[in-house]
C-alpha positions, 0 to 999 in steps of 0.5 A: 790598061795594056801595061796592067794586062801585060804585067799580069800575064807575065807575073802569072807565069811565075810561081808567086802565091799572091799577086798585088795590084800596084799604083792605084792610090792616085786613082782612088785619091782622085775618086776615079773608082771607074778607072779602078774597076778597069784596073782590077778587072784587067789584072784579074782576067789575066792572072791565074784565078786561084791566086789571091789579089792584094790591092795597094792603097785601099784604105777607105771603108766606103769602097771595100765592098767594091774591091771585094766584089771585083775579086780583091782578097785583101788590101792595106793602107795608111789612110786611117793614120793619114786621115787622123793627122788631118782631123778627118773622121771616117765612116762607112759612107764618107768622111767628116772633119772633126770640127764639123761634128756635134755627135759621133755617128758610131758606137765603137769604144772610142766614140762612146767614151767622148764627144767631138767637142771633148776630143777637139779640146785634147792635145793634137797628139791625143786627138790624132790617136783617138781618130786613128783608133776610131778609123781602124774600128770603122774599117774593121766593122765594114770588113765584118759586114762584108764577110757576113754579106758574103755568108748571107749571099748578099754582097751585091745588095751591100755593094749597091747600098755603099754605091750611093755614098758617093756619085763616083762609086755609083759610076763605078758600079755601072761599069761592072756590066762591062765585065758581067760575063767574067764575074758571072763565071766565077760566082755561085749559081745558088745562094742561101737567100733570095735576091733584092732587086732595086733598080737597073743596077741589078741587071749587071748582077751575076744571077741575072746574067747567069739566067740570061746566058743559060736561057740563050744556050740551053732552053728550047720551048716545047715541041708542040707549042704553036702559041706563045702566051706572054703573061705579066709578072704578079706581086706574089711568087711563084707566078703560076700559083697566084690568084691572077694566073688561076683565072688564065689557067681556067681558060686554058683548061677549057680548051680541048686537051690536044689544043691546050698543049699547043699554048706555051705560057711564059711570064715577062718579069723584072729583072730576069726577062722571060720566064717559062712556066715550067721554070717558074720555081727554079732559083732565083726566079721565085726567090727575089723581091723587086722594087716597083715601079720599075725604072725605064732601063729595067723595062727596056731590058725585059722587053729586049729579052722577050723580043730576043726570045721571040726572034730565035723561036718558031711560034706561029702566034704571039699573044701578049697580056699587056699590063699598061699599069706597071709597064710601058709599051716597050714589050708590046712594041718590040714584040710587034716589030719582031712578029711583023719582021718574021711574018707571024701573028701578034695579038695583045689584050690590055689588062687595064683597059678591060675588066677581068671577065672581058679579058678572059673571054677575049683571051679564050676567043683569040686562042680558039681562033688561032688554034683552029687555023 
């Protein structure tokens, strides 16, 4: 990688309109897509960002979205012909031997005109031509899907789907977290559509990193906030307009006017971590769908974000509404530990253990007790 970096720096000083990353073919042939990630990102981070990058030897459609997401603008390969010569049939999710197929899982002009058995009965030259044309159709179709995904703001979702085509691709996606800040820097902050969050892979996506960095650099809680009230995410969004939160809002409204302003409400939610009430409708905090139940890595990430926020702020008391049905004890444990270390008060109410009326009554008692002190 040091040689890739050195070459990129030196080549970047010259007035080329396009740069190319050479020598990754053997890496891809051996399915070392994690190494490919390092190679591409090392080159991108050391080249002028505005210059297109060409990737040599990238010829299988299942990895096109990875290359594009990493910043490759175009690529070439003879794989479509080399595969055809070996009776190998490409799809966007992998490769089959022609003699293994009973049906063609494709609707390109070639595959709708013949069956696998008919193609097998043809001459070697005709069979090779058939497969080469089909392989090109598959490559073109995948490029069009990627272009449309970019237009729709869903390249990451497309990338995650392709990552499950092969374990080594999934390994490569997991490595993107090492380059999260660089990728986020050059990614749009707003897109046409909301986000789909499936699992902890999505924690490396630019929108999540963007929010985390902006919260760290730019956000300060209200000056008169003495109590931080942590409320779990709800199924519907925005959170502050849901039926569940309206009950909590009623408790806050019953407090004396001067005291209600001392309670700062924040939601803890995947994948973003901690969401202040006043930011609840800012994109993409309400413009996303998350798969439940959450995996352990995601829960731990959210708990860590909440704990970091508590650590760097100056509340007198932390009150946690703990949703043990959908969350484990990570948020509670991390908050309790930080509060103990900082010497501030920590209270929690288990939503599952108590009825709705009891929760609101206890919350009212806790808030009034700490506000009066």
